[in-house]
C-alpha positions as CSV (number, residue, x, y, z in Angstrom):
1,X,130.3,111.6,111.1
2,X,128.4,110.2,114.2
3,X,128.2,106.6,112.6
4,X,132.0,106.8,111.8
5,X,132.6,107.7,115.5
6,X,130.4,105.1,116.9
7,X,132.2,102.5,114.9
8,X,135.8,103.5,115.7
9,X,135.5,105.7,118.9
10,X,138.4,107.9,117.5
11,X,137.6,111.6,116.7
12,X,141.0,111.6,114.9
13,X,139.8,108.9,112.5
14,X,136.5,110.9,111.7
15,X,138.4,114.2,111.3
16,X,141.0,112.4,109.0
17,X,138.3,111.1,106.7
18,X,136.5,114.5,106.5
19,X,139.5,117.0,106.0
20,X,137.1,120.0,105.4
21,X,135.8,119.8,109.1
22,X,137.4,120.8,112.2
23,X,137.3,118.5,115.3
24,X,135.0,120.9,116.9
25,X,132.5,120.7,114.1
26,X,132.7,116.9,114.3
27,X,132.3,117.0,118.1
28,X,129.0,119.2,117.7
29,X,127.7,117.0,114.8
30,X,128.2,113.7,117.0
31,X,126.4,115.4,119.9
32,X,123.5,116.6,118.0
33,X,123.0,113.0,116.2
34,X,123.4,111.3,119.5
35,X,120.9,113.5,121.3
36,X,118.4,113.0,118.4
37,X,118.8,109.2,118.5
38,X,118.8,109.0,122.4
39,X,115.4,111.0,122.3
40,X,113.9,108.0,120.2
41,X,115.0,105.4,122.7
42,X,111.7,104.5,124.1
43,X,110.3,104.0,120.6
44,X,112.9,101.4,119.9
45,X,114.0,99.8,123.3
46,X,111.0,98.4,124.7
47,X,109.2,95.2,125.9
48,X,106.5,93.6,123.5
49,X,103.1,95.0,124.4
50,X,100.7,92.8,122.7
51,X,99.8,89.3,124.0
52,X,100.7,87.6,120.8
53,X,104.3,89.2,120.5
54,X,105.0,88.4,124.2
55,X,104.1,84.6,123.6
56,X,106.3,84.7,120.3
57,X,109.2,86.1,122.5
58,X,108.7,83.4,125.1
59,X,108.7,80.7,122.5
60,X,111.8,82.1,120.8
61,X,113.4,81.8,124.5
62,X,112.3,78.3,125.0
63,X,113.7,77.3,121.7
64,X,117.3,78.1,123.1
65,X,117.5,75.6,125.9
66,X,113.8,74.6,126.8
67,X,113.6,77.2,129.8
68,X,109.9,78.2,130.0
69,X,108.2,81.6,130.4
70,X,111.2,83.8,129.9
71,X,110.4,87.6,129.0
72,X,114.1,88.7,128.8
73,X,117.7,88.2,130.4
74,X,119.1,90.9,132.6
75,X,122.7,91.8,133.4
76,X,125.0,94.8,133.8
77,X,128.0,95.9,131.7
78,X,130.6,98.6,132.4
79,X,131.5,101.2,129.8
80,X,134.7,103.2,130.5
81,X,134.3,106.9,131.0
82,X,136.5,109.8,132.1
83,X,136.1,111.1,135.6
84,X,133.0,113.5,135.4
85,X,134.1,115.7,138.2
86,X,136.6,115.3,141.2
87,X,133.8,115.8,143.7
88,X,131.9,112.9,142.6
89,X,134.6,111.0,140.8
90,X,135.1,108.1,143.1
91,X,131.3,107.1,142.8
92,X,132.2,106.2,139.1
93,X,135.2,104.2,139.9
94,X,134.3,100.6,139.4
95,X,135.6,97.5,141.2
96,X,138.2,96.9,138.3
97,X,139.7,100.5,139.1
98,X,138.7,102.6,136.2
99,X,136.0,105.2,135.8
100,X,132.7,103.9,134.3
101,X,129.1,103.7,134.0
102,X,127.2,100.6,135.0
103,X,124.6,99.9,132.3
104,X,121.6,97.8,133.3
105,X,120.1,96.0,130.3
106,X,117.5,93.4,129.4
107,X,117.5,91.7,126.1
108,X,115.3,89.4,124.0
109,X,116.1,86.1,122.4
110,X,117.5,87.9,119.3
111,X,119.8,90.0,121.4
112,X,117.6,93.1,121.0
113,X,117.5,95.5,123.8
114,X,114.1,95.5,125.7
115,X,115.3,97.9,128.5
116,X,118.4,100.0,129.1
117,X,119.2,102.2,132.0
118,X,122.6,104.1,131.6
119,X,122.5,106.4,134.6
120,X,124.3,104.3,137.4
121,X,127.8,105.1,138.4
122,X,130.4,102.4,137.9
123,X,130.6,101.6,141.6
124,X,126.9,100.6,141.9
125,X,126.2,96.9,142.4
126,X,124.1,95.4,139.6
127,X,121.3,94.6,142.1
128,X,121.1,98.1,143.3
129,X,120.8,99.3,139.6
130,X,117.9,97.0,139.3
131,X,116.3,97.9,142.6
132,X,116.4,101.6,141.5
133,X,115.1,101.0,138.1
134,X,111.8,101.3,136.5
135,X,112.2,97.6,135.3
136,X,111.7,96.4,138.8
137,X,108.5,98.3,139.2
138,X,107.2,96.9,135.8
139,X,107.6,93.4,137.1
140,X,106.4,93.8,140.4
141,X,103.3,95.6,139.2
142,X,102.8,92.7,136.7
143,X,103.1,95.1,133.9
144,X,105.1,92.6,131.9
145,X,104.3,88.9,131.9
146,X,107.0,86.2,132.3
147,X,110.4,86.0,133.8
148,X,113.8,87.6,133.9
149,X,116.9,85.5,134.0
150,X,119.8,87.0,135.9
151,X,123.1,85.8,137.3
152,X,123.8,85.5,141.1
153,X,124.6,89.2,141.3
154,X,120.9,89.6,141.6
155,X,118.5,88.5,144.4
156,X,116.1,85.6,143.4
157,X,112.6,86.8,143.1
158,X,109.3,85.2,141.8
159,X,109.9,87.0,138.6
160,X,113.8,87.1,138.5
161,X,115.4,83.7,138.6
162,X,119.1,83.1,139.1
163,X,121.2,79.9,139.0
164,X,121.6,77.6,142.1
165,X,125.0,78.2,143.4
166,X,125.2,74.6,144.6
167,X,123.0,72.2,142.9
168,X,122.5,69.0,144.9
169,X,120.5,66.7,142.3
170,X,120.2,66.3,138.7
171,X,117.0,68.3,138.5
172,X,118.9,71.4,139.9
173,X,121.7,70.8,137.6
174,X,119.5,70.5,134.5
175,X,117.8,73.9,135.6
176,X,121.2,75.5,135.9
177,X,122.3,74.3,132.6
178,X,119.1,75.4,130.9
179,X,119.3,78.8,132.6
180,X,122.8,79.4,131.7
181,X,122.4,78.5,128.1
182,X,119.4,80.9,127.9
183,X,120.9,83.7,129.6
184,X,124.1,83.6,127.6
185,X,122.3,85.6,125.0
186,X,122.8,88.8,127.0
187,X,126.6,88.0,127.4
188,X,126.8,87.7,123.7
189,X,124.7,90.9,123.1
190,X,127.0,92.9,125.1
191,X,130.1,91.5,123.3
192,X,128.5,92.0,119.9
193,X,127.2,95.5,120.6
194,X,130.7,96.7,121.8
195,X,132.2,95.3,118.8
196,X,129.7,96.8,116.5
197,X,130.2,100.2,118.1
198,X,133.7,100.3,119.2
199,X,133.6,103.7,120.9
200,X,131.9,101.6,123.9
201,X,134.7,99.1,124.1
202,X,137.4,101.8,123.7
203,X,135.7,104.1,126.3
204,X,134.2,107.4,126.0
205,X,136.0,110.7,126.6
206,X,133.0,112.9,126.4
207,X,131.3,114.9,128.9
208,X,128.9,112.8,131.1
209,X,125.7,114.0,129.3
210,X,127.2,113.5,125.9
211,X,128.5,110.0,126.9
212,X,124.9,108.9,128.1
213,X,123.5,110.2,124.8
214,X,126.1,108.3,122.8
215,X,125.3,104.9,124.7
216,X,121.4,105.5,124.1
217,X,122.1,106.2,120.6
218,X,124.0,103.1,120.0
219,X,121.3,101.0,121.7
220,X,118.8,102.5,119.2
221,X,121.0,101.6,116.2
222,X,121.6,98.2,117.6
223,X,117.9,97.5,117.8
224,X,117.4,98.8,114.2
225,X,120.3,96.7,113.1
226,X,118.6,93.7,114.6
227,X,115.1,94.5,113.2
228,X,116.7,94.7,109.7
229,X,117.4,91.1,110.0
230,X,121.1,91.7,109.1
231,X,123.1,88.5,108.8
232,X,124.8,87.4,112.1
233,X,128.3,88.7,111.6
234,X,129.9,85.7,113.5
235,X,130.5,87.9,116.5
236,X,131.4,85.3,119.0
237,X,132.5,87.9,121.6
238,X,131.1,86.8,124.9
239,X,131.5,89.4,127.7
240,X,132.9,87.3,130.7
241,X,130.7,87.2,133.8
242,X,131.8,89.7,136.5
243,X,128.9,89.1,138.9
244,X,129.5,90.3,142.5
245,X,127.4,87.6,144.2
246,X,125.0,88.7,146.8
247,X,125.5,88.0,150.6
248,X,123.1,85.2,151.7
249,X,121.3,87.7,154.1
250,X,120.3,89.8,151.1
251,X,118.6,87.0,149.3
252,X,114.8,86.9,149.0
253,X,113.5,83.5,150.8
254,X,110.4,83.8,148.9
255,X,112.3,84.0,145.8
256,X,114.1,81.0,146.6
257,X,111.2,79.0,147.6
258,X,109.5,80.0,144.3
259,X,112.8,78.9,142.3
260,X,112.5,75.5,144.1
261,X,108.7,75.0,143.0
262,X,109.6,76.1,139.5
263,X,112.3,73.5,139.3
264,X,109.8,70.8,140.6
265,X,107.2,71.8,138.1
266,X,109.3,72.2,134.9
267,X,112.7,70.3,135.4
268,X,111.5,66.9,137.1
269,X,109.8,65.4,134.1
C-alpha cells in the first residue's frame, strides 16, 4: 500500500487497487510504514565514515568535472503541503505562494542522500536552513573531510564553496564551469527523486508529522534504490535553480578569500 502511494501520491489509486480495504485502513498502513522507514533514516542517509570510503567519494566527484576534494553537494527543494494550522500557516508559505517544507539535502556523486533535514517551513531561506542544521556543525567541527558545493543562496565558507557571480578571468570561469557541472548532481537527484516518488511532486495532503515521515521514508527508499545499482532510468528531470542570492553584507569575507586561494591553487595550471 505504502509503495503504491509513494509512487502515485493518490490515495484513491491505492484504494482502487485494493478494493477490500477502506481508505482509513490504507492511511493507517501508509503512516505505519512511513514511520518505520523514517526511524531508519540515520542508518541509510549518512556521510561515509571510513577514510577509504571518503576518498572514493572524492574521486567520484572529481571524475565529473575535475573539481577537487568534494564531499557533497548541497541545496534545498520545496515540497508542497497543506496548511498545518492557521496560527502558523504563513511560516510555511514559500516565496512561490504555496505552503511547503524547505528540504535541506546533501548528495553524493551517485545522487545518494548523505544528509537530509525536513523540518524547515517553506518561508525559510536555504542559508538559514543550513545555519540551523547539524550539517553545519559537522563541517565546522571538522567531523567531515572535504568540501560542500552550493549555489549562491549560501554564504561562501572555507568548507562550502559557491560560484563566482561575476567571473573576471578564465581561471574563474573554469572554476565556475567545473563547480556548476559537479553541483548539477543534486538538481538531477531532486528531479529523479520526485519522479520516482510522485507523492513528493504532487504534494502531500497529510498531517505535518505524517508528511515529514513520508519524506524521510522516500529518502531511505531512494538510497536503497541507488545502493542496489538499479539501472539509471534515463530520468533527465533537473530541478530548476531557484536560489535566493544572499546580500553582499551577509557573505563571509574569509570564505571569499579562501575561494580565491582555492582557484589559484587548483584552476590556474
